[in-house]
Every structure is written in structure tokens, then in C-alpha cells.
C-alpha positions in Angstrom: -62.8 -70.2 -4.1 -60.6 -67.4 -5.4 -56.9 -68.0 -6.0 -54.4 -65.8 -4.4 -53.4 -63.0 -6.7 -49.8 -62.3 -5.5 -47.1 -64.8 -6.7 -46.1 -67.4 -4.1 -42.6 -66.6 -2.9 -40.4 -69.7 -2.9 -36.8 -70.5 -1.9 -35.0 -73.6 -3.2 -32.3 -75.3 -1.0 -30.2 -78.1 -2.5 -26.5 -78.8 -2.6 -26.5 -79.8 -6.2 -26.2 -76.6 -8.3 -27.6 -78.1 -11.5 -30.7 -79.6 -9.7 -31.2 -76.4 -7.7 -31.1 -74.2 -10.7 -33.4 -76.5 -12.7 -36.0 -76.5 -9.9 -35.7 -72.7 -9.5 -36.1 -72.2 -13.2 -39.2 -74.5 -13.4 -40.8 -72.6 -10.6 -40.0 -69.2 -12.0 -41.3 -70.1 -15.4 -44.6 -71.3 -13.8 -45.2 -67.9 -12.1 -43.7 -68.5 -8.7 -41.4 -65.8 -7.3 -38.1 -67.5 -6.5 -36.7 -65.1 -3.8 -33.5 -67.1 -3.0 -31.6 -70.3 -3.4 -29.0 -71.9 -1.1 -26.6 -74.7 -1.3 -26.0 -75.5 2.4 -27.8 -75.5 5.7 -26.2 -72.4 7.2 -26.8 -70.4 4.1 -30.4 -71.6 3.9 -31.2 -70.3 7.4 -29.6 -66.9 6.8 -31.2 -66.4 3.4 -34.6 -67.6 4.4 -34.7 -65.2 7.3 -33.7 -62.4 5.0 -36.1 -63.1 2.2 -39.2 -64.5 4.1 -40.4 -67.1 1.5 -43.9 -68.5 1.7 -42.6 -72.0 0.8 -39.2 -73.5 1.3 -38.4 -76.4 -1.1 -35.8 -78.2 1.0 -33.4 -81.1 0.4 -32.5 -83.1 3.6 -28.9 -84.0 2.7 -27.1 -80.7 3.1 -23.6 -79.7 4.1 -23.0 -77.4 7.1 -26.4 -78.2 8.7 -28.8 -81.0 7.9 -32.2 -80.2 6.3 -34.2 -81.3 9.4 -32.3 -78.8 11.5 -32.8 -76.1 9.0 -36.5 -76.9 9.0 -36.7 -76.9 12.8 -35.0 -73.6 13.2 -36.9 -71.8 10.4 -40.4 -73.1 11.4 -39.6 -72.4 15.0 -38.6 -68.8 14.1 -41.6 -68.4 11.7 -44.5 -70.9 12.2 -46.2 -69.5 9.1 -43.4 -70.8 6.8 -44.4 -73.9 4.8 -41.7 -76.4 4.1 -41.9 -78.9 1.3 -39.1 -81.5 1.5 -37.8 -82.6 -1.9 -35.6 -85.6 -1.3 -34.1 -88.6 -3.0 -34.8 -90.6 0.1 -38.0 -92.4 0.6 -36.8 -94.0 3.9 -39.6 -93.9 6.5 -37.3 -92.6 9.2 -36.3 -89.6 7.0 -39.9 -88.8 6.2 -41.0 -89.0 9.9 -38.1 -86.9 11.1 -38.9 -84.2 8.5 -42.5 -84.1 9.5 -41.6 -83.9 13.2 -39.2 -81.0 12.5 -42.1 -79.0 11.0 -42.3 -79.9 7.3 -45.7 -79.6 5.7 -45.0 -82.2 2.9 -42.6 -84.6 1.5 -42.0 -85.3 -2.2 -39.5 -87.6 -3.8 -37.2 -86.3 -6.4 -38.6 -88.8 -8.9 -41.7 -86.7 -9.0 -42.6 -85.0 -12.3 -42.2 -81.2 -12.8 -46.0 -80.9 -12.8 -46.3 -82.9 -9.5 -43.7 -80.6 -8.0 -45.4 -77.4 -9.1 -48.8 -78.7 -7.8 -47.1 -79.7 -4.5 -45.7 -76.2 -4.0 -49.0 -74.6 -4.7 -50.8 -76.9 -2.2 -48.0 -76.5 0.4 -48.4 -72.7 0.1 -52.0 -72.9 1.4 -51.2 -75.4 4.2 -52.2 -78.7 2.6 -50.1 -81.7 3.6 -48.5 -83.1 0.4 -46.9 -86.5 0.3 -45.6 -88.8 -2.4 -48.2 -91.5 -2.7 -47.7 -94.2 0.0 -46.1 -91.8 2.5 -49.3 -90.1 3.7 -50.5 -93.3 5.3 -47.2 -93.7 7.0 -47.3 -90.3 8.5 -50.9 -90.7 9.7 -49.9 -94.0 11.3 -47.1 -92.3 13.1 -49.5 -89.7 14.4 -51.6 -92.5 15.8 -48.5 -94.2 17.4 -47.4 -91.0 19.0 -51.0 -90.4 20.3 -51.0 -93.8 22.0 -47.9 -92.9 24.0 -48.5 -91.1 27.3 -47.9 -87.4 26.8 -48.6 -84.4 29.0 -51.7 -82.8 27.6 -53.9 -79.8 28.7 -56.7 -80.9 30.9 -59.7 -79.7 29.0 -62.0 -80.1 32.0 -60.2 -77.6 34.3 -61.5 -74.1 34.7 -60.0 -71.7 32.1 -59.2 -74.5 29.7 -59.5 -73.5 26.0 -62.9 -73.9 24.5 -63.3 -74.6 20.8 -66.4 -73.6 18.9 -68.5 -76.4 17.3 -67.1 -75.4 13.9 -63.5 -75.4 15.1 -64.0 -78.9 16.6 -65.5 -80.1 13.3 -62.6 -78.8 11.3 -60.1 -80.3 13.8 -61.8 -83.7 13.5 -61.5 -83.6 9.7 -57.8 -82.5 10.0 -57.2 -85.5 12.2 -58.8 -87.8 9.6 -56.1 -86.6 7.2 -58.3 -84.4 4.9 -56.6 -81.5 3.1 -57.9 -78.0 3.7 -59.4 -78.0 0.3 -61.3 -81.3 1.1 -62.5 -79.8 4.4 -63.7 -76.7 2.7 -65.7 -78.8 0.2 -67.1 -81.1 2.9 -68.3 -78.2 5.1 -69.2 -75.9 2.2 -67.0 -73.1 3.4 -64.1 -71.3 1.8 -60.5 -72.5 1.9 -59.6 -69.3 3.8 -62.2 -69.9 6.4 -60.7 -73.4 7.0 -57.3 -71.8 7.4 -58.7 -69.2 9.9 -60.3 -72.0 12.0 -57.1 -73.9 12.1 -55.1 -70.8 13.1 -57.6 -69.9 15.8 -57.5 -73.5 17.1 -53.7 -73.5 17.2 -53.7 -70.3 19.1 -56.3 -71.5 21.7 -54.6 -74.8 22.3 -51.1 -73.2 22.3 -49.9 -75.6 19.6 -47.4 -74.7 16.9 -48.2 -76.7 13.8 -50.4 -79.3 12.1 -48.4 -82.2 13.5 -49.1 -81.1 17.1 -52.8 -80.4 16.1 -53.3 -83.9 14.7 -51.7 -85.5 17.7 -54.0 -83.5 20.0 -57.1 -84.5 18.1 -56.1 -88.2 17.9 -55.3 -88.3 21.7 -58.9 -87.1 22.2 -60.4 -89.7 19.8 -61.7 -87.0 17.5 -60.6 -89.0 14.4 -62.8 -91.9 15.3 -66.0 -89.8 15.5 
């Protein structure tokens, strides 16, 4: 699997200048392109739209506009944006709210520099990255949401979206919580091919992100197959 050649563009959002500068410096020294930083929510939205980062490293506790609102607005505007929350809070409610607002991953500020750098790399290619212990919580919440009645497309009606066998297979593994890298290894295909299948599936089902995709799969019992 070939690595992407162009540097990953990252933006760092945190209201503590020393912390923000340290994270930005660590990322830049490791080969990431830090395209912007911001210290409050309003500034974050403006600068992210102007600089189009691949990954937004985002604190939740921001003045002017909370991090979850920043995430919701930016991912809604650009679904290709990956958001890695870097927060001091490990509260379950904060984690779930961040994921529901469109965050790809959630890392505690107690993580090491190496863990952060690895998390940003993985987030850039769409892998869900969570501080140990939080991934199970998020998957459990997907299951809880899936057990609630929700309007869903009727896949039996004429004109309903049809997934290929491979798209269904990838969707089933996504629902089981596997990363794109793990799916690629399991199916002996490239990471990029997995991404393409996921994007095609999102388009066919008119879904917007991995959260909605997992919910769709669990509602149909694909994770149990």
C-alpha cells in the first residue's frame, strides 16, 4: 500500500496558545503542513474554510462557538474534512456528542506526541481513532441508536439503492468497527479501494459520514453476519 506523497494539511484549534503552538510545532516537525491555527470557534470556521485542511485537530472547549458546533458546521460544509478531537475531557457525553457532530476520532490530551502524530495520519485516511476504551463506547452508542425507530430507506421498493457484493462486504466490516486498513488487509485490496467503496456506498445511500453509515448497517443487522 503506497503512502500519499503530498504532505497532510492540518489545522490546530485550541484556546490555549502554548498548547496550540506546541501541537502545531510537533506536527510541522513531523512533516505535516500546518495551514492554520485558531483560538476560538468563530475564527476556526473562517480559517478552515479559507485554508481547506485535510484534518482539523480540534479542542471542544472553545470561546465564541463550542467545538461540536465548529465540527458540525465545517463537516456539513465539506464532508471530506476529517476532524480529530483532542480534548482534556474523557466524559462519555462529550465523546458521543463529538462523534455525532461529525468527528472521525477522539483523543485525550494525555496522549503522547507519537500517539497524536499517528492519530492524525490515520484520521487523514478516514480511520476512526479513539483513545483506548472509547471505541467500544462509540460502537455501543451506534447499536443503541440503531435499536431506536428511525426513518430508513425501504430497500425493497423499486429504485432503491443497490449495493454491489463488495460494497456490502465492506459495509459489514465497517459496522463491525474495523478500520479501513484492517478491511483492506482482510479483503486483500488496497486502502484506496476501501475508501472508494465507502464513498460510493455513501453516495448511493445518500448518507453523509461514517456515523450514519454504521447506523444504517447495524439497523439492517449487517454487523451480526
